[in-house]
N, C-alpha and C positions, 0 to 999 in steps of 0.2 A: 323458488316457491314450488312446492309439489302440488300440481293442479290435477283434479280428476278429469279424465277424458270425457268429453261430452258425448251423448248418444249421436250417432252419425245421421244427420238429417237426410242426406242423399240415399243412404242405405235403407232408411225407413220407407221413404217414398218409393224407392226401387222395389222393396219387398212387396208393397201393395200392388204395384203394377205387374210385378213378376207373377204374383198369385193369380191376377186376372188373366194374364197372357197364358199361364200354364193351364188354367181351366179351359180356355178357348182351345188350346192344342189338344187337350185330352178329350174334349167333347166328341169329335168325330169317331174316336176309337171305341166309344162305349155304346154299343147297341145301335149304331147307325149304319145303314147300308146305302150304297149308291144304286139308284134305280132310274129307269127311264121315266118319262112323263106318263107312260101307259102302264108302268109297273115293271118293266123289263130292264135289266142292267144294261148300261151303255158306258162308253168312254167318257172321261172327264172333259168338260167344256171350258169356255173362256173364263167364266167367273171362278171356276175351281182353280184355274191357272193363276188368276189374280190373287185369290185367297192364299194359295201356296206361296206365291211370291212375297205377300205380306208377312206370312208366317216365317219365311226365310229371313226377311228383313228384321223381324222381331228377334229371331234367334241370333242373327249376326250382331244386332245392337247389344244384346245381353253378353255375348262373348267379348265384344269390344269393351263393354263396361267392365267385365271381369279382368280383362287384360290391363286396362288403364288403372284399375284399382290395385293390381299387383305392382305395376310400374310405379304408381304413386307411393305405395307402401315402401318400396325399396328407396325411392327418392327421399321420402320423409325420414327414413332411417339414416340415409346419408346426411341429410340436413341436421338431424338431431345429434348424430355422432360427432360431426365436424364442429357444430356450434358448441357442444359440450367441451370438446378437446381444445378449441381455440379460446373459449371463455376461460377455461382453467389455465391455459397457457398465459393469457393476458393477465389474469389475477396473479399467477406465480411470478411473471416477469415484473409486474408492478411492485410486488413485495421485494423482489430481487433488486430492482432499481432503487427502491427506497433504502434497502440495506446497504447497497454499494455507495449511494450518495452519503449516507450517514458515516460509513466506514471511511470514505474519502475525506469527509469533513473532519472526522476524528483524527485521521493520519495527518491532515494539514494542521489541525489545531495542535496535535502532539509535536509536529515538526516545528511549528511556531514557538511553542513553549520550550522545546529543546534548544531552539536557536537562541532564545533569550537566556535560557539557563547557561548555555555554552558561553555566550558573551559575558554573563555575570561571573562564571567560573574563571574565564580568561582574565577578567579584570581583577577578580579576587586573587588569582595566582600572581599577577603583576604587583598588586598591593602587598601581598605576602612577601614576595621576593624583595620589594623595595624596603619593607619593614626590616627584613633580615639584614639587608645591606646597610640600612641606616643604623641598626643596632650594632652591627660589626664596626661601623665607623665610630660610633659613640664609644663603644667598648675600647677601641684602639686609643682614642683620645683620652679616655678615663685612665687607661693603663699607662699611657705616657705621663699623664699628670701625676698618677700615683708614684710611678718610678722616680719622677723628679722630686716629688714631695718626700718620698722615702729617703732618697739620697741626701736631700737637704736636712731632714730630721736626723739621719744617722750621723752626718757630718757635724750638725749642731750639738748633738749629744756627745760626740767625741771631743769637740772643742770645749763643751761645758766641763767634761771630766778633766781635761788637761788644765783648764783655768782653775777649777776648784783645787786640783792637786797642787798646782804651782802656788796659788794664793794661800792655801792652807800651809804649805811648806814654808812659805816666806813669812807669814804673819802669825803663825800659831804659837802663843806664849813666849815670844822673843822680845828682847829689849834692844835699843839702838846701840848700846855700848858693850855690855859684858855678857850677852847670851852665848854660852858655849855652843849650844845647838845651832844658834844662828850663825855663829862664826864658822862652825863646821859646814853648815849648809852653804854659806856664801863663800867658802874657801875657794871654790873654782871660779868665782865671778869677781873680776876686778872692775873697778870703776871705769866705764868707757870701753871695756873689753867686748870682744865679739860674742862671748857666751852671755854676758849680761844684756847686750842688745837683743839677742835672740829671745832670751827669757822675757824681756820687756815687750817685745813684739808679740809673742804668743799670748801673753796675758791681755794685752790691748785688743787683739783680734777676738779673743773669746768674749771679752767684756762688751766690745762693740756688737758682736753677733747677738748677745743677750738683750741688748737695749730695745730691740723691736718687740719683745714679748713682755716688757716690764710695765708696771703701773707708774703713774707720774711720780709718786713718792720714791718708788724703787729706782726709777730712772735718775731722779735727783741725787739719790745716795750714790749711785754708780758713777754719775757724771762728776760728782765731787771727788770720788775716789780716782777717777781717770785724770782729773785735773791737778792731782797732787804733784807738786814740782820737786819733791825731795829726791835726791839721787839714790840709786840702788847700789851703793857701795858702802862698805863698812857695816856697822850694826844698823839694822833697819827696825824702826818702830812699827809694831803690827797695827795696821789700820784696816785690814781686810776682813775682819770678822763678820760684819753685816753683809758685806758683798758676797762672801762665801755662802752664807745662808740663802741669799737671793739666788745665786747661781745653782745651788743644789735644788732649790724649789723649781727653778726653770728646767733643770735637767730632768726632774721627775715629770714635769709637764710635757717635755719633749718626748719622753718615753711613753707617757700615756697617749699623747697624740699619735705617736708611731704605731702603738698597739691598736688604737682606734682606726687609724688609716688602713692598717693591714687587715683588721677585722672587716672594715667596710669594703675593702677590695675583695676579700674572700667572698663576702656575701654578694657583692656585685658580680663576681665571676660566676658564682653559683646561680644567681638569678638570670644572668645572661645565658648560661648554658641551658637552663630550664626553658627560658624563652625561645632560644634557638631550636631546642628539641621539639617544643610544642609547635612552633611555626613550621618546622620541617615536616612534622607529621601532618599538620594541617595542609601543607602544600602537596604532600603525597596523596592525601585523600582527595583534594581538589583536582589533582592531575588525573587520578584514576576515574573520578566521576566525569571529568572532561572527556577523556578518551572513550569511556563507555557511551556517553551521549553522542559523541561524534559518530561512533559506529552505528548507533541506533538511527541517527539521522540518515546515514548512508543507506541503511536497510529500508527506511521509510520511503526514500526516493524510488527505489525499485518497486516496492509494494504499491505505491501511489500510481506509478505508470501502469502496472498490471491491472489495478482496479479501474482505472480510467478506460482502459481498452475493453474490459469486461462490461463496464457501464455503457459504452458506445454500442457494443454488440447487442446488449439487452434492449436498449432503447430502439435500435433498428428492428430487432426481431418483434418487439411489441407493436411497433408501427405497422409492420408487415402483417402480423396476425390480426390487428384491428381492421386494417383495410380489407383483408380476406373475409373477416367476420361481417363487415358491413355489406360487402357484395353478396355473401352467402345469405344473409337475412333478407336482403332485397329479392334475391333470386327465389328463395324458398317461399317467401310471402306471395310473390307473383305466381308461383307454381300452384300454391294452395288455392288462390283465388280462381285461377284458370281451371283447376280440377273441380272446384265447387260449381263453377259456371257450366262446365261440360257435363257434369253429373246431372244438373238440373235440366239442361237441354235434352240430355239423353232420356231422362225420365219422362219429359213431356212428349218426346218422339215416340217412346214405347206406348204411352197412353193413347196417342193418336192412332198408332198402328192397331192397337187392340180394339179401339173404338171402330175403326174401319172394318176390321174382321167381323166384329159383332153386327155391324150394319149390313154387310154383305151376306151374312148368314141368317138374317132375320126372315120371318115368314113373309113380311111385306116385300122384301127383296126377292124372295123365291117366287112369289106370285107375279111380280112385275117382270123378272127376268125370264119366266117361262113363257110369257106372251110375246117376247121379242125374239125374232129369228136369230139375231146375232148372238144372243145369249142362251137360247133354249134349244136350238137344233144344230145339226151338222157337227162339223169338227169343233165348233165353239159353243155347243149346246150347254145349257145350265145344268148343273148337277143338283138334283133335288134330293133332299134327304127325307125319305119316307118314314112314317112312324113304324116302329117294329111291332107294335101291338095296338089294338084299338083302345082309345081312351076318350075322355070327354074334352073336346077342343075348347068348349066354352070356359071351363074352370081353368085350364092351363093358359088360355089366352088372357083371361082376367088377371091371373097371377103375373103373366108376362107383361101385360100392359101396365099393371100396377108398379112392377119393378122398374120398367123402362121410364115411367113417369117420374118416380122418385130419383132414379139415376140421373135423369136430365136436370131435375130441380137442384139436386145436391152435388151434381158432377161426380157421381160415384161410379167408378169403373167396375167395382164389384157387383153392384146391382145390375149394371148393363150386361155383365158377363153371365149372371144367373138368368137374366131375361134371354140372352142368346142361347143358353142351354135349353130353356123351355122352347124356344123357337126351333131348335134342332131336334125336338122330340126325343131328348135323351131319356133313358130309364130313370125312374124316380130315385132309385138307390144312388145313382151317380149325382143326381141333382142335390139330394139331401147331403151326400158326402161333401160336395163342393160348398154347400151352404154351411155345413159344420166347419169346414176348413176356413171359410171366410170369416165366420164368427170368431174362430180362434185368432185369425189374423187381426180382426178388429180389436180383440182384447189385447193382443200383443202391441198393436199400435197405440192403444189407450195407455197401456203400461209404459211404453217408450215415451209417449208425449208427457206423461206425468213425471217420468224420470228426468226427461230433458227440461221440463219446466222447473222441477225441483232443483236440478243441477244449475240452471240459469239463475234462479233466485239465490241459491246458496253462493254461487260463484260471484254474482254481482254484489251481493251483500258483503261477502268476504273481501272481494277486490276493492270495493269502495271504501271499506274500513281500512284496508291496507294502504290505499291511496292517501286517506286522511292521516294515517299513522306516518306514512312516508313524508307527507307535508310537514307534520310536526317534527320529525327527525331532521328534515332539511332545515327547518327554522332553527332548531337547536344547534345543528352543525354550523350553519352560517354564523350564528351568534358566537359559538366557540372559536370559529376561524377568525372572526373580527377581534375577539379578545386576545387570541394568540398573536395575531398580526400587530395589535397594539402593544402587547408585551414585548414583542421583538423589535418593532420599528418606530415606536413612539419617539418623537424628536427630543422629548424631555426626560422620559422615564424608561424608554425602551432598553432592552438588553444590549443592542448594538451600540446605542449611545453611551451606556454606562461602561461597556467594555472599552470603547474608544477613550472615555475619560480616564479609566484605570490605566490604559496603556500610556496615555499622555502623562499621567501622574508618575508612572514608572520611569518615563524618560526624564521628567523634571527631577525626580528623586535621584536617578543615576547621575544626572548632571550636577546636582547639588553635592552628592558624595565625591564626584570627581573634582569639583571646584574646591570643596573644603579640604580634600586631600592635597591638592596642588597648593592651596593657601597655607596648609599646615607644613608642607614641605618647605615652602619659601620662608615661613616664619622660623622653622627650625634652622634653616641655613643661615638666616639673619642672626638667630640666637648664637649659633656656633661662631659666626664672624664677630659678633659683639663680645662674646666671652673671650675669644682669642685676642681681640683688640684690648679688652680690659686686662687680660693677663699680661699682654705685651706692654701695655701702659704701666701696669703695676711694676713690672720688672724694670722698665726704663726709669720710672720715678724713683724706685729704690736705689738704682745705680746712681742717679743724679744726686739724690740726698746723701748717699754714702760718699760720693766724690766730694761734695761740698763740705760735709762734716769732716772728712779725712783731711781736706785741704786746710780748713780753718784750725783744726787741731795741730797739724804740722806747723802752721803759721804761728800759733801760740807758743808751741815748743821752741821754734826757732827764735821767736822774739824774746822768750825768757832767757835762752842761752845768750842771745846777743846782749841783752841788758845786763845779764850776769857778768859778761866779759868786760862791759864798760865799767862796771862798778869796781872790778878788780884792778883796772889799769890805773897807774899812778898819774900819768899826765892828764890834766883836765881837758876835756874835749872842748872844741870850739862851740860857741853858743849857736844853737840852731833853733830848736822848738822845744816846747815843754809838754809834759803829759805822755801817757803810754800810747803806743801805736795802735790805732783802731782799724785802719784800712777799711775794707768793705764788710767787716764782720757783721755790723749791724744790718746792712742790707742783705748780707748772706743769710743771716738768721731769719730775716723776714722771708727770703726766698725759700729757705728750708721749711719754714712754717707753712708757706703757701703750697709747697710741693707735698708736704705731709697732709695738708688739707685736701689737696687734689687726690693724693693717694687714698685717703679715707673715702672720698667721694667715689673714686674708681672702684674701691671695694664694695661700697654700697650699690653702685651701678651694676657690678657683677652679681651681687646678691639679688638685686631686683630683676636682673635678666634671668637668673635661675628660677626665681619665684614666678616670673611671668611665663617662662617656658613651661614650668610645671602646671600652672593654671591653664595655659593654652592647650597643653596636651590633654589635661582632664576635660576641658570644654570640648575639645575635638573628639575625644573618645565618647563623651556623653552625646554629642550631636550625631556622631556616626551610629551609635547604638540606637538613637531615636530614629534616624533615617533607615537603618537596617530593619528595625521593627516595623516602621511604616511600609517599607518595601515588602517585607514578608507578609504583612497583613493585606497589602494591595494585591500581591501575587496570589495569595490564597483566595481573596475575593474575586480576582480575575478568573482564576481557575473554576471557581464555583459558578461564576456568571457564564463562562464559556460552556460549562457542563449544562447549565440551565438553558442556554441558547440552543445547544445541540438537542436537548430533550424537547424544547419547545418547537424547534424546526421539525423534528421527527413526529411529534404529536400533530403539528400543523399539516405535515404531509399526509399522515394517517387520516386526519379529519377531512382533508380535501379528497383523499381517495374514498373515504366513507361517503362524502357528499356526492362525488361522481357516481359511486356505486348505487347510492340511494336514489339519486335522480334517474339513473338508468333503470333501476328496478321500478320506480314510479312510472317512467315512460313505458316500460315493458308491460306493467299492469294495465295502463291506459290503452296501450295497443291491443292487449289481450281483450279488454272490454270492447274496443272498437271492432275487433275481429269477430267476437261472438255476438255483437249487437244485432246484425241482420237475422241470424237464426233465432236468437233469444227473443227479439222483438216479435218475430213471426209466431213462435210458439206461445209467447205470453199473450199477444193480441188475439190469436185465433184458437187458443186452447178450448175455451167454452164453446165456440162454434163447432170445432172439430168433435168435441164430446157430444154435442147435440146431433151432429151429422151421423156419428157412429151409433148413437142411440136410435136414430131414425132408421139407419141401415139394418140394425139388428132387429128392430121391430118389424121392418118390412120383410126381412128374411123369415122371421118367425111366422108372420101372417101368410107368406107364400107357402111355407111348409104346411100350415093349417089348412089352407085352401086346397093344396094338392092331396093331402091325406084324406080329405073328404070326398074325393072323386072315386067313381067306380073303377076308373082306370088304375088308380093307386091300389085298390083292393085286388083287382085282377093281376096287376104286376106283382103284388106281394104274394098272391097265391101261386103265381107262376114261378116266382123265385123259390118258394117253398117246395114246389113240385120239382124244380131243377135240382134242388139240394137233395131230394129223396132219390133221384136217379132211377135205378132199376126197381126200387121199392115203390115207385109212384103209384102203380096200379094197385098194389096191395094196400097201400095207405090211403087210397082215394076214398074208400068206403068209410074208414074210421081210423084216423091217425092215432087215436089213443089205444087201439086194440093191440094185444100182444103180438099179433102177426106182423103188424107194422113196426112195432118197437124192436122185435127180434131181427126183422129184416134190416132195419137201419143200423142195429148194433152188430150185424153180421154174425149172429149166433143162432143156435136152434131155439125153438119155442120153449122146450123143456128147460134148456139151459138158462134162458132169460127169466122164466118163471121161478127158477130156483133162486135167483138173486132178487127178483122183484115179484113176489107172490101176490101183491096187491093189485097188479096190473090186470086190466079188464081182459077176460078170455083165459086167464090162467086157472 
């Protein structure tokens, strides 16, 4: 706050006393001469020595006051400069500390965020790599399955082609007896020959391979064809027309399945390549971000260390400056109080000395001292100041007594000084000059008192208003600080609590993602094992069914051959049992049916495993997407809350600084009011009295002038002054001061010359 400097109380008082003392000092030099008691000059005596000593004391006191004023001015400058410098330093360091604390908090928050990001990136890279490895494993298994399926389909197609060709060649428009084409075709096949057995075996294998893909009706037709017991020698009756159609249809189905499998494999390879490319690019992006954030974290550590060092230095420097400022303010306040006290004591001392001089120089003192040998004769005789001209002692004495009386009543040094001048028989001109100077001094003091009173009223009004304003600001700041502290630290809704909740949510979310990924990995591994088991079971079941079917077919063929042999033998066989041999065929067929049922169930189980895996993968991806979305939202909310927390802490720090500053300003204003209270109370309480005293002094001085101007001595002194001013023209002007002779003499020109310029002058 820029405060106007108050009028200096000590200086005002010092001015009044200095004027009085100066008048006393000037009095002996103005028309006063030292004479003996009988009118002859003599050496100064004891009282003169005392007066001289008092005058020296007064001079020394004024010099000492001037010296102390200069010293205090320099000291005050030192206080003001250092207080300003240290206050600005404390303010600057406070801002610097706040900025450093915020920067450190930002770096720590950034490092914490980066740490979480790095952990998330590391986990994402591991998940990415695991997904690629899993995809590679699945692709490998799919490729192996495709290769096996392709080989099976190619082999089946080849067998279908061979079977169709053989069956078509054997049974196409041929009769059992006289088909030339058949005879030509069968020419190389003899009944029971190796070629015929090979042909029979090839046809049987092809037909058996086709049975797995037939409908029940087609299978029945094929089984009927396979169970035909007619020999393949001689002319063969064509029975294969329906079977050929079935095999051709199955061949087309195999080709379609092969094309579909190859198309599916091509699409799977393309999708796999695209997936791997996407995952690889994603991994590269994650790795680049991971490396960048790791580098940034390393830089943050160095920056954090530097800022903490700077913060420590700033806090220490601020503490040192505040300690110095406290000591400086205490020292400067003490010095100001001491200076005011010394100035007041010095002013009182100077007033006492001036009063003593006036008393010793009074007429009463002169009469008393002249009658005492110790003060009036010898080496210690009294110095009597004689009148330089005859005057009316009664009028001067009346004026002196009047001024002395008022001076004592109102404790006016000025009136006492004028009374002293009258006692010393000073010329009227010097007395009037001193009175005029004193009236000017009175007017100046009145002006200074009014200025100081006005200053005190204005300063007190403004300062009290400022104190009330500061109280209001303090209340607002305290309310704002309470609100901010609640915003930050409230156990239910505070930012710190919400940030902790978000961080806990992130930990729970991260664990949920990890747990679900682990569970999905285990489920997928179980799926792979289950599918592998189903495939293996399928293969085993097919082998078992094939083995049983092949066995019972061979058994039927062997039985037929055996029975045929018995029928052709002539000797009757011994009686044994009746009916065809059944063996375990019935049980075997049941087992085959059971195996086929199990095989079908195994296929269903494999299909269910595929469906379950697909559903689990979709559910996993949906769940992960939800968790990732929740994580992203939580991280965004966490970042916003941390930003809000940093802003709230910064605002809280600023509000606390503003509160401290406002309280300091309020205290400073209150101290300022306390400091100006004595002087302002004095001028406020005594202003009217001082005004009345000054009016009384002025009235007394005017009355003294009126009394003195009415005396013959004043007229004589005035005439003598005029005569002295005329100098060598005094005799010429004595007769008529208005005559041209007097005027020309005073103008130092000839009479004709003066008349030429002033023809109206008497005597021209």
